[in-house]
ROMARVO-223874 format. One record per atom (N, C-alpha, C): x, y, z. Coordinates in steps of 0.001 Angstrom, whole numbers, plus 500000, padded with zeros to 6 digits. Each point is the difference from the previous one (the first is absolute). Layout:
<rs>
XYZ ...
</rs>
This chain:
<rs>
878403429803494974 499575500243501371 500197501467500361 499024500581500687 500133501392500403 501149500134500990 500626501134500016 501199500214500798 499764499763501491 498777500273500481 499671499880501415 500320498604500551 499819498981499179 500162498633500458 501209499300499388 500884500735499401 501205499414499428 501073499793501061 500820499000499780 501241499865500741 501136500291499024 501098500581500456 501072500376499065 500530498837499182 500129498845500629 500554498838499310 499104499543498857 498695499924500262 499075499560498958 499830501072498929 499998501254500399 499893501078499014 501163499934499020 501196499756500516 501178499909499138 499936498770499098 499530498878500542 499952498754499231 499079500106498796 498857500652500166 498993500063498937 500107501269499153 500978500837500262 500179501220499211 500471499667498585 499725500909499066 500408499787498608 501492499717499891 500803500750500715 501443499837499892 500450498598500404 499395499455501060 500331498653500435 499589498976498945 498804500179499444 499519499087498965 500914500040498777 500368501186499568 500897500125498848 501367499392500307 500425500121501232 501291499434500389 499982498478499873 498901499384500397 499872498550499848 499880499632498529 499268500787499239 499929499762498556 501400499946499402 500822500962500368 501375500010499504 500734498724500412 499835499594501257 500667498786500476 499570498783499188 498702499904499708 499487498867499232 500587499999498589 499967501151499332 500497500081498633 501503499735499931 500750500538500936 501446499766500020 500302498523500267 499286499409500955 500200498583500309 499683499131498792 498951500345499248 499648499238498802 501100500105498948 500553501189499821 501092500186499037 501233499192500410 500318500010501274 501156499238500469 499781498504499846 498770499546500240 499682498587499792 500125499630498522 499525500866499117 500127499761498562 501465499939499583 500818500854500592 501434499993499692 500647498702500463 499638499524501192 500552498745500517 499635498827499105 498851500088499348 499542498939499103 500499500193498568 500764501075499783 500538500267498671 499006500591499023 498886500529500513 498968500550499132 500297501447499599 500722500743500847 500396501365499668 501465500171500392 500685500982499451 501419500185500333 500198500335501479 501029499415500599 500301500268501405 500326501473500223 500671500634498990 500342501412500123 498740500868500072 498980499595499227 498743500747500011 499336499912501363 499973498792500594 499399499822501322 500726500835501043 501349500048499912 500778500799500942 499707501481499834 499869500427498759 499692501408499715 498608500372500504 499064499064499819 498626500236500463 499974500143501519 500710499113500703 500063500107501456 500593501332500438 501053500445499317 500684501225500378 499151501240499742 499287500022498884 499337501222499575 498483500033500257 499406498852500313 498548499966500174 499566500961501099 499120500919499663 499525500978500956 498660500543499511 499391500838500793 498714500564499633 499794501296500756 499095500809499494 499572501225500646 498484499902500160 499498499845501235 498562499812500194 499155501047499296 500420501253500041 499237501061499338 499995499796498493 501146499585499443 500097499763498565 499122498810499590 499978498955500817 499149498843499707 498539500431499906 499547500778500949 498608500450500001 499722500930498827 500999500779499631 499869500903498848 499798499196498720 500794498952499807 499874499150498815 498667499257500006 499579499563501184 498742499268500118 498809500845499561 500114501311500161 498929500880499534 499761499826498501 501046499632499267 499906499804498546 499671498549499671 500727499060500617 499850498583499663 498762499359500605 499533500544501107 498896499399500756 500322498557500363 501277499740500279 500473498659500347 501198500169500931 499821499639501261 501040500288500989 501292499223499759 499909498731499597 501202499214499777 500795500524498811 499321500288498879 500689500549498833 500642501337500342 499320500811500770 500563501288500413 501281499792500798 499981499037500899 501192499705500795 501144499507499125 499710499059499121 501036499457499122 500579501071499088 499154500914499534 500454501104499158 500959500900500770 499624500308501234 500869500844500817 501318499300500321 499951498715500321 501231499280500319 500908499921498776 499409499869498812 500785499967498771 500761501302499784 499437501107500480 500663501289499881 501310500022500771 500080499196501059 501225499897500789 500968498967499428 499462498886499491 500832498868499590 500617500198498620 499213500505499095 500481500153498639 499674498783499142 500832499716498961 499692498938499035 499783498616500607 500682499691501094 499832498676500619 498607499810500603 499204501036500044 498643499881500538 499142499071499153 500476499656498760 499233499086499161 499870498616500634 500925499686500944 499957498703500657 499082500006501229 499609501158500443 499146500108501187 498584499545499662 499399499220500914 498624499520499837 499874498980498871 501135499384499617 500017499060498882 499155498769500311 498976499759499177 499135498837500179 499008500102501135 499980501122500689 499141500179501171 498709500732499645 499022499881500859 498772500778499919 499952500973501175 499070500937499927 499803500919501116 499663499248501281 499196498944499863 499597499238501186 501177499312500670 500980499563499213 501198499419500597 500627500986500979 500109501228499548 500603501040500828 499091500378501167 498725500218499701 499071500484501022 499757498963501088 499744498750499601 499667498984500992 501207499608500849 501174499956499378 501194499683500765 500317501109501001 499839501236499559 500200501138500900 498988499990501131 498751499713499687 498963499956501023 500309498926501039 500561498886499549 500373498935500930 501065500487500979 500978500750499496 501042500557500864 499387500961501023 499102500869499530 499386500974500899 499145499321501065 499216499005499602 499158499300500968 500852499261501032 501082499385499546 500892499301500925 500595500974501015 500509501117499527 500598500983500899 498954500594500942 498805500256499474 498926500520500846 499626498994501075 499907498723499599 499676498954500961 501043499876501089 501258500151499640 501076499919500993 499938501167500982 499655501186499504 499813501143500898 498845499750500965 498932499414499486 498838499681500832 500371498989501077 500773498982499645 500381498980500973 500806500596501157 500836500976499710 500747500664501069 499057500623501022 498933500627499515 499048500635500911 499126498976500714 499667498913499311 499250498921500645 500781499481501206 501290499815499828 500833499485501091 500046500981501171 500022501287499724 499991500998501074 498684499930500780 498897499871499287 498706499914500668 499902498706500796 500495498896499437 500000498731500731 500787500109501295 501141500656499945 500808500188501214 499228500805501047 499338501067499566 499244500845500925 498825499238500600 499286499252499166 498859499222500479 500444498932500993 501083499326499699 500499498950500890 500392500581501353 500652501145499963 500406500668501240 498778500392500838 498973500568499365 498809500424500737 499184498790500475 499994498929499213 499298498783500415 500624499430501265 501320499928500028 500692499489501189 499802500919501198 499999501299499754 499798500976501067 498669499786500703 498972499630499225 498660499854500550 499515498554499955 500970499089500105 499693498574499935 498919499609501005 500045500571501185 499064499638501059 499147501189500453 499863500999499127 499112501125500299 498577499566499695 499269499622501043 498676499410499824 498985501057499581 499072499599499141 498945500878499517 498837499133499549 498873500605499780 498846499254499525 500116499763498495 499718498791499599 499860499709498590 498563500250499572 499801500320498740 498673500340499515 499651499175498779 498780499541499943 499463499403498788 498695500708499681 499815500351498754 498876500836499574 500024501362500691 501169500411500469 500115501262500725 499548499925501440 499608498817500468 499464499793501343 501033499238500827 500071500318501302 500940499325500877 499848498491499918 501120499296499840 500013498547499915 500737499435501213 501275499612499815 500824499535501103 501320500744499982 500761499937501087 501274500721500044 501021499471499002 500795500890499517 501183499688499215 501095500918500520 501088500159499266 501000501000500364 500244500892498792 500432501212500276 500318500888498897 501174499446499197 500900499327500688 501121499383499305 499559498956498991 498988499197500356 499479499008499060 499335500673498802 499312501098500248 499378500756498915 501074500442499001 501108500540500517 501086500458499133 500699498812499335 500084498892500717 500651498808499447 499271499489498757 498700500116499981 499232499640498797 500474500835498807 500246501278500238 500488500861498925 501403499584499549 500828499594500936 501340499512499657 499892498805499056 499163499048500373 499850498782499212 499463500304498603 499031500899499931 499412500362498716 501018500717499107 500768500904500588 500990500738499218 501136499079499541 500306498974500774 500973499011499542 499512499323498723 498719499675499945 499448499396498782 500058500991498840 499724501273500297 500111501032498972 501422500054499448 500969499914500885 501398500052499568 500328498862499034 499550498813500341 500247498852499128 499327500192498647 498757500521500031 499292500238498741 500732501023499136 500543501029500620 500726501020499242 501274499415499406 500726499203500780 501207499334499490 499653499146498784 498950499208500120 499579499141498892 499562500831498792 499305501098500256 499510500851498915 501156500698499280 501035500378500737 501187500576499367 500627498981499054 500110498766500458 500541498947499146 499160499823498734 498696500121500141 499102499819498852 500116501134498999 500131501229500487 499977501157499107 501381500356499466 501058499554500675 501365500385499625 500550499099498893 499305499970498864 500448499242498830 500024500934498792 501046499865499215 500112500816498808 499780499196498736 499970500675498887 499885499344498696 500761500810498964 500728499346499168 500613500589498812 499750498995498883 498761499937499518 499596498929499085 499556500495498630 499964501311499771 499661500536498696 498514499945499689 499637500352498779 498586500033499607 499294498682500275 498865500071500629 499101498909500409 500704498897500780 501199500268500505 500664499091500921 500628498760499412 500319500006498708 500519498790499345 501518499951499912 500715501046500405 501453500082499867 500458499909498542 499134500390499059 500352499904498586 501177500901499641 500176501116500704 501016500985499653 501065500194501078 499882499253501089 500972500121501087 500032498682500755 501182499552500347 500155498673500589 499567499981501466 499424498879500484 499654499876501415 501182500243500928 501205499726499516 501181500214500829 500170501467500392 499566500918499125 500067501423500329 499095500293501193 498790499479499961 499057500161501094 500607499500501313 500612498820499943 500586499404501198 501097500882500583 500874500524499129 501103500829500461 499502501330500572 499023500618499334 499475501285500464 499324499846501360 499143498994500124 499272499812501249 500938499644501156 501027499206499699 500965499670501036 500705501247500523 500394500884499085 500699501222500400 499102500937500801 498717499943499738 499056500865500695 499437499359501266 500387498764500288 499497499320501181 498562499537499872 499586499675498776 498634499575499729 499937498540499593 498839499393500209 499718498723499395 499579500201498555 499652498916499334 499597500025498598 498565499494499887 499217500691499213 498672499495499686 500155498814499046 499598498785500409 500231498826499148 499411500127498603 498870500642499894 499371500259498715 499282501335500100 500100500793498969 499332501298499990 499344500211498654 499061500899499950 499269500269498759 500246501431499546 501240500412500109 500436501387499815 499829500801501276 499162499527500911 499911500599501325 500089498902501049 500506500341501162 499947499107501152 498552499928500474 499526498805500308 498597499841500387 499699500753501293 498849500631500038 499662500944501082 499462499353501265 499853498694500036 499661499374501274 501118500207501017 501226500144499494 501141500250500882 499845501338500721 499591501005499276 499845501332500583 498780500044500923 498973499225499648 498829499920500867 500350499311501322 500864498994499940 500464499361501238 500743501003500874 500784500849499374 500767501018500717 499064501009500672 499038500529499251 499066500963500594 499097499333501026 499737498682499813 499197499284500977 500703499884501342 501298499692499958 500775499925501239 500069501362500683 500123501049499200 500015501361500534 498657500329500660 498908499651499322 498668500284500533 499747499243501300 500451498747500077 499819499219501218 500795500589501157 501201500465499721 500785500647501050 499295501274500468 499441500746499056 499226501187500361 498804499654500870 499363498854499705 498850499570500800 500414499671501431 501210499470500174 500506499749501345 500173501310500763 500581500986499343 500162501303500643 498638500622500316 499028499763499138 498645500476500282 499409499280501216 500246498710500107 499534499236501159 500538500605501301 501282500316499984 500624500622501170 499369501360500284 499845500794498967 499510501370500183 498557500027500487 499172499094499477 498604499969500436 499903499611501472 500806499034500409 499992499597501405 500379501165500903 501062500703499633 500444501124500824 498956501113499994 499363500236498860 498927500997499945 498887499670500984 499614498744500056 498956499595500938 500454500184501451 501231499618500269 500510500110501362 500202501453500425 500112500917499018 500216501404500321 498697500763500218 498860499388499697 498736500693500238 499932500491501443 499422501156500204 500000500644501315 499461499088501083 498904499295499707 499384499147501005 500784498713500250 500992499730499179 500858498824500168 501373500430500512 500731500752499199 501319500575500273 500947499015500713 500156498840499388 500957499018500499 501363500138499322 500012500691498865 501242500280499281 499791501263499182 501102500602499561 499895501271499292 501225500172499114 499780500397498756 501133500239499116 500784501217500472 501283500121499638 500802501132500469 499401501338499568 500134500978500876 499514501356499751 501138500947500342 500627500570498973 501215500770500185 499788501355500638 501061500527500577 499971501334500570 499716501013498895 499019500840500229 499601500985499004 498968499501499016 499709498691500027 499000499442499095 498617500508500369 499145500171499009 498629500441500212 499042498905499542 498884499877500714 499002499010499641 498884500572499152 499220500864500559 498853500598499324 500188501502499888 499560500578498870 500069501451499843 499005500708500903 498952499283500432 498946500602500810 500042499588501466 500559498779500278 499952499439501348 501411499675500467 500609500871500768 501409499831500384 500305498743500799 498975499378500575 500265498818500820 500236498745499166 499714500025498719 499990498780499193 501406499439499758 500134498686500129 501197499242499609 499530498894499072 499966500293498733 499401499109499012 500993498961499483 499517498790499705 500889498931499501 500284500154498503 500666501092499630 500141500328498580 500966499067499278 501020499487500688 500907499054499359 499251498724499635 499251499491500944 499227498784499766 498981500188498879 499331501133499999 499007500250498954 500663500137498631 501179500590499970 500734500113498738 500393498621499474 500476499144500878 500377498648499597 498796499228499469 498853500187500626 498783499342499536 499646500443498581 500043501296499757 499686500512498675 500978499519498941 501285499972500333 501003499576499035 499881498522499672 499596499204500970 499781498576499743 498917499796498944 499006500869500001 498950499921498981 500574500248498608 500930500947499893 500633500281498717 500798498803499509 500715499337500896 500793498839499609 499114498890499458 498858499777500631 499084498966499515 499435500376498627 499687501270499827 499478500459498712 501042499832498905 501245500341500303 501078499831499028 500193498527499629 499838499122500975 500129498571499713 498909499536499036 498803500511500187 498926499659499066 500369500414498576 500600501172499858 500437500457498678 501066499069499430 500905499508500859 501033499069499545 499386498685499522 498956499552500660 499302498796499554 499384500210498618 499471501193499764 499429500315498694 501059500026498899 501256500203500361 501096500081499029 500455498646499483 499559498921500631 500536498683499653 499607499584498586 498756500212499635 499514499576498689 500301501061498947 500939499683499088 500376500907498925 499679499369498646 499951500799498939 499697499499498666 501199499264499405 499775498746499588 500982499230499248 501383500068500648 501025500352499205 501363500014500520 500365501303500698 499224501045499773 500298501230500693 498986501075499696 499599500733501005 499431501329499814 500514500864501134 499647501251500060 500536500869501048 498896500547500905 498892499275500086 498939500456500897 500447499982501455 501010499173500305 500522499930501367 500942501150500337 500605500583498944 501109500924500205 499608501230500808 498954500662499587 499588501225500692 499614499707501440 499393498821500219 499596499614501348 501231499829500891 500995499273499485 501190499701500798 500830501236500314 499968500973499104 500747501228500265 499462500724501240 498763499668500359 499389500590501196 500101499055501199 499503498761499822 499795499150501169 501290499457500602 501014499707499187 501215499427500573 500813501031500782 500270501184499439 500643501013500843 499165500378501213 498685500160499794 499145500436501100 499898498948501099 499808498728499629 499830498954501002 501268499789500818 501140499943499323 501252499804500732 500322501202500874 499740501196499476 500259501214500777 499065500086501202 498722499699499786 499035500051501092 500370499029501113 500316498760499635 500317499025501037 501277500378500735 500979500508499273 501241500453500628 499709501104501023 499174500958499604 499589501091500886 499201499456501186 499064499101499717 499156499435501054 500826499263501044 500973499249499571 500836499248500932 500802500931500904 500478501096499447 500722500972500837 499068500636501024 498784500328499570 499026500539500935 499610498965501043 499861498752499565 499635498931500928 501085499805501054 501265500107499590 501087499888500970 499877501097501066 499788501230499566 499845501110500948 498797499779500914 498916499461499423 498794499729500766 500263498981501103 500622498891499642 500249498927500961 501069500403501010 501047500613499523 501104500406500876 499538501005501053 499141500927499589 499550501051500912 498637499763500619 499425498811499787 498651499709500499 499948500105501520 499002500730500491 499768500097501438 499001498924500413 500351499225500995 499159498919500503 499660500299501452 498727499790500379 499523500357501333 499505498757500740 500895499256500651 499609498770500699 498948500222501083 500090501150500688 499018500260501059 498595500110499427 499897500652498856 498690500115499357 499521498642499498 500921499186499532 499640498647499575 499435499205501158 500607500166501170 499519499321501201 498591500480500359 499784501291499954 498680500558500297 498936499451499054 500328499979498726 499055499508499001 499714498517500212 501052499252500298 499868498564500221 498982499692501089 500044500765501070 499134499733501144 498700500795499969 499765500744498958 498823500874499939 498685499242499916 500021498734499606 498763499217499908 499809499090501200 500764500251501064 499810499202501207 500412498549499861 500988499743499192 500516498631499884 499166499073499133 499170500543499122 499196499149499128 500851499088499120 501242500403499763 500860499196499128 500336498628500602 499650499785501282 500230498694500631 498940498970499618 498972500400499273 498872499095499744 500436498729499280 500940500125499076 500451498826499250 500669498972500885 500800500461500962 500677499084500923 498996499255500868 498951500700500456 498966499350500812 499239498975499160 499703500333498759 499320499071499093 500793498702499873 501298500108499771 500829498811499836 500098499200501295 500064500699501125 500063499306501291 498743499167500229 498842500533499665 498756499249500141 499968498800499060 500492500190498780 500041498889499053 500892498873500520 501110500376500618 500903498991500556 499369499273501187 499008500628500617 499270499360501100 498940499021499505 499801499932498708 499054499045499465 498724500579499425 499809501323500107 498805500610499447 500084500018498475 498845499925499351 499983500185498553 500385501444499685 500502500206498802 500370501362499627 498787500919500056 498847499472499584 498790500820499983 499608500444501407 500046499075500961 499635500350501371 501021500967500611 501264499719499753 501050500867500537 499872501409499427 499741500071498691 499869501307499350 498815500772500574 498884499317500219 498799500648500546 500279500600501377 500681499240500851 500279500471501358 500899501230499977 501073499899499241 500978501096499978 499435501235499299 499286499799498913 499421501149499300 499001500743500878 499232499279500769 499036500649500898 500716500913500990 501077499486500594 500775500812500939 500616501199499289 500540499770498803 500653501070499248 499021501101499616 498805499614499541 499021501000499606 499520500806501204 499858499367501145 499629500720501217 501100500989500394 501257499587499801 501123500892500292 499959501230499094 499730499766498707 499846501102499051 498913500975500459 498850499455500282 498827500821500279 500072500704501354 500537499325501004 500012500542501357 501265500788500327 501041499834499158 501264500678500272 500733499438501197 499712498747500339 500650499317501117 501104499117499436 501199499974500616 501087499167499495 499582498554499767 500472499431498920 499649498637499603 500359498996501090 501191500119500571 500444499049501021 499081500031501215 499560501187500375 499123500144501158 498679499269499767 499408500188498837 498741499320499689 500204498502499857 501137499611499417 500271498570499825 500068499285501344 500634500628500976 500134499382501321 498671499934500737 499011500804499553 498686499994500636 499015499058499321 500339499541498799 499060499197499207 499992498558500498 498852499585500488 499908498682500632 500219498865499000 499481500154498795 500162498937499008 501471499861499615 500681501113499854 501413499967499625 500854499426501124 499752500486501223 500819499554501138 499698498571500415 498913499448499493 499730498584500273 500959499105499217 500658500528499028 500959499236499184 501450500426500234 500226501264500345 501359500513500190 500131500598501390 501034499566500760 500201500571501320 500790501296499901 500253500622501124 500644501315500028 501392499967499370 500769498959500323 501352499912499425 499963499826498482 499064499211499551 499866499778498558 499583501284499293 499128500780500628 499620501282499420 501170500976500007 500756499998501092 501167500887500061 500970499704498850 500161498737499710 500883499610498904 499483500542498669 498689500034499831 499400500551498778 500274501493499859 500129500680501148 500170501443499995 501477500429500024 500895499065499783 501439500294499985 500420500472498595 500412501254499904 500371500568498701 501270499387499419 500822499402500848 501280499487499526 499846498898498964 498844499334499981 499793498949498999 500150500559498582 499662501282499833 500067500608498680 501429500347499571 500929499930500946 501396500316499709 500893498762499987 499422498851500259 500790498789500209 500849499613498790 499509500248498800 500684499539498797 500549501133499138 500058501190500573 500480501154499242 501419499783499495 500885499536500864 501394499809499610 500128498959498881 499187498969500088 500031498962498971 499582500575498636 498987500836500003 499545500621498747 501100500897499432 500639500778500872 501098500853499546 501119499171499370 500324498893500622 501051499145499473 499636499475498608 498741499637499807 499563499483498706 500194501024498890 499765501268500305 500114501041498985 501434500477499831 500662500290501109 501312500627499927 501113499023499655 499735498712500096 501012499014499614 500099499869498489 498989500493499262 500024499960498544 500890501100499469 500664499746498895 500813501044499386 499104501049499349 500558501164499654 499171501084499444 499216499622498765 500518499069499227 499301499603498784 498875499026500289 499859499633501302 498883499202500439 499803498724499824 
</rs>
């Protein structure tokens, strides 16, 4: 990932030094497990733990000759350990080391992501409650529909992100499995008990069966959960972008002191955070597609997935981590304009009441077709003439022959749209974060 979009925590996790550090942990744990099983001398395992070390620059230097990163690492570690290094990597393959290490990295990355998901959930919940009854027009097809509240709009995002959180938790469980099974996964040269001990020490599950590599559907599930969470952030950002349009301006992303919008037009306040989140969500989806392509490998192992994963897993986890931090700032600092929402709501002269009048006529015994014809005629005249819908409705003889003044007034009461808001909030907020 380019430095511009890195977070320090993810940069450190995916750095060479961190990866080599986990490699050392895996190899040392395997040696200690072998010693516990009586396969190697206990003194050798203790010596390996004490002396096992590496120099990242030296590893890369050796790799220039070997063209094999694992062998380069083992060679460098042997330089520190001495003769007991003969017990290191005993019965193991490169994939045992690489896949188990990758599981540790994905688990840790997922846990970092969950911390940020929870921060965004807290911010969204707070803003949803703040605007629980901030009435605004709802839109379908981009056209005014019926009233909703801004709080309900945000509550939808809360509910969706809760599902994302559960998917990420499940995906971490799926990907956080290690293997120490040797060539083609048969345990011919190393006992399953070693695998169990190593994975337990690393906080990993065990792949029940492996073919020298852990199956890549697990990693695709992980990138899929990441991509879906990114899509939620995109959903939020697109909505705010629409609401920030000049002719709408019902909400606006934060604009810091000293911030500039356009190099040519000083008045501009562009939704750059939202647009950035939208673009990054596209990258997450693309990376997930690559992970799906990684699932089908040749026979018991090939490395066509390796080069792909070296890019998509660090990049996807880093991007989502960055996106969540930006999303928190976006939601926390979001400017909401209730007065403008009110203006927009009433800008069509109350046309949004048409549905209530339709239902009132149906309850009076009219067929839906007849009721729809009457109300649509009044609504279209309101559109064309620019006269408030309620005013025309009260003048329409066919309509008033079925509904009296009090019944029409009831149709024009906006409070009906807020009657069940609290109940909806309870349905969402009573669920735990995992959904």
